[in-house]
Each structure stands twice: as structure tokens, then as C-alpha cells.
C-alpha positions in Angstrom: -1.0 7.6 25.0 2.2 6.6 26.6 2.7 2.8 25.0 2.8 5.3 21.7 6.9 5.7 22.0 7.7 1.3 22.9 5.6 0.3 19.6 6.0 3.4 16.8 10.1 4.1 17.1 9.3 6.9 13.9 6.4 8.8 14.5 5.0 10.9 11.8 1.6 13.1 11.4 0.1 15.1 8.3 0.8 18.3 10.2 4.7 17.8 10.8 4.7 16.5 7.0 3.1 19.6 6.7 4.9 21.5 8.4 8.6 20.3 6.9 6.6 21.2 3.3 6.0 24.9 4.4 9.6 25.0 5.2 11.4 23.7 1.9 12.6 20.4 4.1 12.0 17.4 2.1 14.0 17.1 -1.1 12.3 15.3 -3.2 8.9 14.3 -3.6 10.0 10.9 -2.6 10.8 12.0 0.8 7.3 13.4 1.2 5.6 10.4 -0.1 7.5 8.1 2.3 6.7 10.5 5.9 3.7 9.9 4.3 3.4 5.8 4.1 4.8 5.8 7.3 1.5 7.5 8.7 -0.9 5.5 7.6 1.9 2.4 8.4 2.0 3.9 11.8 -1.7 4.2 13.0 -1.9 0.7 10.8 0.8 -0.9 13.2 -0.5 1.2 16.3 -4.2 0.4 16.1 -5.9 -3.3 16.6 -6.7 -4.2 13.0 -10.8 -3.7 12.1 -9.9 -1.1 14.4 -12.4 2.7 12.3 -8.8 3.9 13.0 -6.8 0.9 11.0 -10.0 1.4 8.3 -8.5 4.0 7.5 -5.8 4.5 7.8 -5.3 1.5 4.9 -8.5 2.9 2.3 -5.6 6.7 2.9 -3.1 5.0 2.4 -4.0 3.5 -1.2 -5.3 6.9 -1.6 -2.4 8.1 -1.7 0.0 5.8 -2.6 -2.5 7.0 -5.6 -2.4 10.4 -6.0 1.8 9.8 -5.8 2.5 7.7 -8.2 2.1 9.7 -10.9 4.2 12.1 -9.2 6.8 9.3 -8.2 7.1 7.9 -12.3 6.4 5.1 -13.6 10.6 3.4 -12.6 11.4 5.5 -9.4 10.8 2.8 -6.6 13.8 4.5 -4.2 16.7 7.5 -4.4 19.2 6.6 -6.3 17.2 3.6 -8.1 15.6 2.6 -11.2 13.9 0.0 -11.8 12.3 -1.3 -15.1 8.8 -1.7 -14.9 7.3 -4.8 -16.8 6.0 -4.5 -20.0 3.6 -7.1 -19.8 2.5 -9.9 -17.4 3.4 -12.9 -17.2 2.9 -16.3 -14.9 5.8 -16.0 -13.0 4.7 -12.6 -12.1 0.6 -13.7 -11.5 1.6 -16.7 -9.9 4.2 -14.9 -7.4 1.0 -12.7 -6.3 -1.2 -15.1 -6.2 1.7 -16.6 -3.6 2.6 -13.6 -1.9 -1.4 -12.2 -1.6 -2.3 -16.3 0.0 -0.2 -14.8 3.6 -1.8 -11.4 3.6 -4.4 -11.0 6.7 -8.1 -10.4 5.8 -8.1 -7.3 6.6 -4.9 -6.8 4.0 -7.0 -8.4 1.7 -9.9 -6.3 1.9 -7.8 -3.4 1.0 -6.0 -5.4 -1.7 -10.2 -5.7 -3.1 -9.9 -2.1 -3.0 -7.8 -1.4 -5.0 -8.9 -3.9 -7.7 -12.3 -2.8 -7.3 -11.5 1.6 -7.7 -8.9 0.6 -11.2 -10.5 -2.6 -12.6 -13.6 -2.9 -11.4 -14.4 -6.6 -14.2 -11.6 -8.4 -12.8 -14.2 -8.7 -9.2 -15.8 -11.7 -9.0 -19.2 -11.1 -6.6 -21.6 -13.5 -7.4 -21.2 -15.4 -4.7 -22.3 -13.0 -1.3 -20.1 -15.5 0.7 -16.6 -14.0 -0.7 -15.1 -11.6 -3.2 -12.7 -13.4 -6.0 -10.0 -12.4 -7.9 -9.6 -13.1 -11.5 -5.8 -12.4 -11.6 -5.8 -12.6 -15.5 -8.4 -10.1 -16.2 -6.0 -7.2 -14.2 -4.7 -4.5 -16.8 -1.1 -3.8 -16.1 -1.1 -0.6 -14.0 -3.4 -2.3 -11.9 -1.7 -5.6 -11.0 1.3 -3.4 -10.3 -0.5 -1.4 -7.9 -2.2 -4.7 -6.6 1.3 -5.7 -6.3 3.1 -2.8 -4.9 0.6 -2.9 -2.1 0.5 -7.3 -1.8 4.3 -6.2 -1.4 3.7 -3.7 1.7 2.0 -5.1 3.6 3.9 -8.4 3.4 6.6 -5.9 5.2 5.0 -4.3 7.4 3.6 -7.8 8.8 7.6 -8.9 8.8 8.3 -5.8 10.9 5.8 -5.9 13.0 6.8 -9.3 14.0 10.2 -8.0 15.2 
């Protein structure tokens, strides 16, 4: 793929992750999770929105995030950085998620619906076949935090893509 190095500045694939894992190159779960996330982000950056590869990468990212989440711990955000996780949802948190969700592409919204469908189906309203609504007030705390992280990641990816 001749233009791949021009588009993707930091290539990563699961074979490399597995090799580095076997060779003991990683010193933390966070490092493994970052490289696995890079695989999905690279696939979504290089391939067009809506392509089967892009869609598959988005779904695999959700699965990987779910698998790494308990290994990384609820309050661990980055290496050497701890952030207190909220114990209850506030109006401001819900409002901010709503504002951020309005900035997502339709593909990213589809991924957001996928998280809610997997973790808190009761928050979905699919009575209108033309659209799906998410009732943010019905989301449990853990699902809300997963959705919020996903939305933040999507916005960060879109920002990087524009640069």
C-alpha cells in the first residue's frame, strides 16, 4: 500500500503487538492497550468511513476497550496519572456528553449505539425505524463512562485527522 506511510505515521498491527508481548517489551498493560488501540485507530484513519474495514475496526475497538477496561483499573487513565472516577452522574456530565455526541459522524454514532446496546439496552428507544434514540438519563454509571470515553476518543481521532 504505497500511500500508507504518508497517512499513518505510527504503524501498528496485532502481529507486532503479539511479538512484543512474547518478547517482554511491554512493561504495563497500559502499553499493550495503547498499541492495540493504535491498530484500530490506524485502520479507521486509513480506511474510508463506512467501509467494511472501518466498521470492523470500530467494533473491534469497542470489544478491546471492554476487555482492557478491568485490567487497567477503574481509576487509571494513563501512565502515572490517576483520575477520580465519578460515583454519580451530574446534569453537567450528561449535558457535555450530549453536546459532544452532536459532533460525531454518523459512523461514530453507530458505534455509540453499539456500546449502549451491548451494556444498557434499556436506554435505547428504537420505536421509530428511521432513528435510534439514547436516553442518557437511563444509562447506568459504567455504561455512561464507556460511552463518554468512546465519544472523547472519536473526537480526538477526528481532531488528529484534520491536522
